[in-house]
C-alpha positions as CSV (number, residue, x, y, z in Angstrom):
1,M,0.0,0.0,0.0
2,G,1.2,3.5,-0.8
3,E,1.9,6.1,1.9
4,P,-1.0,8.5,2.4
5,K,-0.6,12.2,1.7
6,T,-2.5,12.9,4.9
7,R,0.0,13.8,7.6
8,L,-0.5,12.9,11.2
9,P,0.3,15.4,13.9
10,P,2.9,14.3,16.4
11,G,1.7,13.0,19.8
12,L,-1.4,11.2,18.8
13,P,-3.2,9.4,21.7
14,S,-2.0,5.8,22.2
15,G,-3.8,3.4,19.8
16,V,-5.0,6.1,17.4
17,F,-3.5,5.7,13.9
18,L,-4.1,6.3,10.3
19,H,-4.3,3.2,8.1
20,P,-3.3,4.1,4.5
21,L,-5.7,3.0,1.7
22,T,-4.8,2.5,-2.0
23,T,-7.1,3.7,-4.8
24,H,-6.7,1.9,-8.1
25,R,-7.6,4.4,-10.8
26,D,-8.3,4.0,-14.5
27,S,-10.4,5.8,-17.1
28,R,-13.6,4.7,-15.4
29,G,-12.7,6.1,-12.0
30,G,-11.3,4.4,-8.9
31,F,-11.6,1.3,-6.7
32,T,-10.5,1.3,-3.1
33,E,-10.7,-1.5,-0.5
34,V,-11.7,0.3,2.7
35,F,-11.5,-2.6,5.2
36,R,-10.1,-6.1,5.5
37,E,-10.1,-8.1,8.7
38,S,-6.7,-9.5,7.8
39,W,-5.2,-5.9,8.0
40,G,-5.3,-6.3,11.8
41,V,-6.2,-2.7,12.6
42,G,-7.6,-3.6,16.0
43,V,-11.2,-2.8,15.1
44,R,-13.6,-5.6,13.9
45,P,-16.7,-3.6,12.8
46,V,-20.1,-5.1,13.4
47,Q,-22.0,-2.0,12.3
48,W,-21.3,0.5,9.5
49,N,-22.8,4.0,9.4
50,V,-22.8,6.8,6.8
51,L,-22.6,10.4,8.1
52,Q,-23.5,13.3,5.8
53,S,-22.9,16.8,7.0
54,G,-22.9,20.3,5.7
55,P,-20.3,23.0,6.1
56,G,-19.6,24.3,9.6
57,V,-21.1,21.3,11.4
58,L,-19.3,19.8,14.4
59,R,-20.3,16.3,15.5
60,G,-19.3,15.4,19.1
61,V,-17.2,15.4,21.1
62,H,-18.1,11.8,22.0
63,V,-16.3,9.1,23.9
64,H,-17.1,5.4,24.2
65,A,-16.4,3.1,27.1
66,V,-16.8,0.0,25.0
67,H,-16.7,0.4,21.2
68,D,-13.9,1.4,18.9
69,D,-14.3,3.4,15.7
70,Y,-12.9,3.0,12.1
71,L,-13.5,6.3,10.2
72,L,-13.1,7.4,6.6
73,V,-14.0,10.6,4.9
74,L,-15.3,9.5,1.5
75,Q,-16.1,12.9,0.1
76,G,-15.2,16.4,1.5
77,R,-12.9,17.4,4.3
78,A,-13.1,16.9,8.1
79,S,-10.9,17.9,11.0
80,I,-11.0,15.1,13.7
81,G,-10.4,16.3,17.2
82,L,-9.0,13.7,19.6
83,C,-8.5,13.7,23.4
84,D,-7.3,10.6,25.3
85,L,-9.5,10.4,28.5
86,R,-8.1,7.0,29.7
87,K,-6.6,7.0,33.1
88,D,-3.3,5.8,31.9
89,A,-3.1,8.4,29.0
90,D,0.3,9.9,28.3
91,P,0.1,13.6,28.9
92,E,2.4,14.3,26.0
93,R,0.1,12.4,23.7
94,R,-3.3,13.5,25.0
95,S,-4.8,15.8,22.3
96,A,-4.5,16.1,18.6
97,L,-6.3,17.3,15.4
98,V,-6.2,15.1,12.3
99,E,-7.4,16.2,8.9
100,L,-9.0,13.6,6.6
101,T,-10.2,14.2,3.0
102,G,-12.0,12.3,0.3
103,E,-9.2,13.1,-2.0
104,D,-6.7,11.0,0.0
105,L,-8.5,8.0,1.4
106,A,-7.2,6.7,4.7
107,A,-8.9,5.2,7.7
108,L,-8.5,6.6,11.2
109,V,-8.7,4.1,14.0
110,I,-10.0,5.5,17.3
111,P,-10.0,3.2,20.4
112,H,-12.6,3.4,23.2
113,G,-11.6,6.0,25.8
114,V,-10.4,8.5,23.2
115,A,-12.9,11.3,22.9
116,H,-13.4,12.5,19.3
117,G,-15.3,15.1,17.4
118,F,-15.7,15.8,13.6
119,Y,-15.5,19.4,12.3
120,I,-16.9,19.5,8.7
121,H,-15.3,22.1,6.4
122,G,-17.8,21.7,3.5
123,P,-20.3,19.1,2.3
124,T,-18.9,15.8,3.5
125,V,-19.7,12.1,3.5
126,M,-18.0,9.8,6.1
127,L,-18.1,6.1,6.6
128,L,-17.9,4.9,10.2
129,G,-17.4,1.3,11.3
130,V,-17.9,0.5,15.0
131,S,-16.8,-2.6,16.9
132,H,-20.2,-3.0,18.8
133,D,-23.8,-2.3,18.0
134,F,-25.2,1.1,18.9
135,D,-25.9,1.4,22.6
136,P,-27.1,4.7,24.0
137,A,-25.3,3.9,27.3
138,D,-22.0,3.9,25.4
139,E,-22.6,7.3,23.8
140,L,-21.0,9.7,26.3
141,G,-20.0,13.2,25.4
142,V,-18.3,16.4,26.4
143,R,-18.7,20.0,25.2
144,W,-16.6,20.3,22.0
145,D,-14.9,23.6,23.0
146,D,-14.0,22.7,26.6
147,P,-10.5,24.0,27.1
148,E,-9.6,21.0,29.3
149,L,-9.8,18.8,26.1
150,G,-6.9,20.7,24.6
151,I,-8.2,20.1,21.0
152,P,-6.8,22.8,18.6
153,W,-10.0,23.2,16.6
154,P,-9.6,25.3,13.4
155,V,-12.8,27.4,14.4
156,D,-14.3,28.9,17.5
157,R,-18.0,28.5,16.4
158,A,-19.8,25.5,14.9
159,V,-23.2,24.1,14.0
160,L,-24.2,21.6,16.7
161,S,-27.1,19.2,17.2
162,P,-29.2,20.0,20.3
163,R,-27.7,17.0,22.0
164,D,-24.1,18.1,21.4
165,A,-24.9,21.7,22.4
166,A,-26.1,20.4,25.8
167,L,-23.1,18.2,26.5
168,P,-21.4,18.8,29.9
169,S,-17.9,20.0,30.5
170,L,-15.2,17.4,31.0
171,R,-15.0,18.2,34.7
172,E,-18.8,17.6,35.0
173,L,-18.6,14.4,33.0
174,R,-15.8,13.1,35.3
175,R,-17.7,14.1,38.4
176,A,-20.8,12.2,37.2
177,F,-18.7,9.1,36.7
178,A,-17.0,9.4,40.1
179,T,-20.4,9.0,41.8
180,T,-21.6,6.0,39.7
181,A,-20.4,2.6,39.0
182,G,-19.8,3.7,35.4
183,W,-16.7,3.6,33.3
184,S,-13.6,4.1,35.5
185,G,-11.6,5.3,32.4
186,L,-12.6,8.9,32.9
């Protein structure tokens, strides 16, 4: 497989990586394999989702206690904000921003415990594979612009869903989990 043009920032959270994909082009267009279990990327998707978003949309920031994500931008451009919320997170590799485009196909692997949000620069279509079926109890979230996340977003305003606009701060999320038998990774 060829080396992707997409460059990764230094200090990605542990377990987050970009898997290069190769597009075979001819006069008809292109063909790209987007997933093979034999690649051993650490995610075995059981559910696939397509996300379509307009410009200025920000989805997240979400974190999962159980499932891992396998994300591709098929068309358009997205900045993926990442923050490692696991207790054993390396402070030097806690937060990062990765840009993915449909022009340079690559898959971003995001393990559970790493919070992530998607900022959409223009009309964009993404493909998301997840390692476990959808479970609302595994859909935790934190306010996208919380300074404690340390995500260097390229904007200071975004279009949010009502759910994402109402997400708590990271401090509130951690406090809520300290008082429950929930996920100890926060």
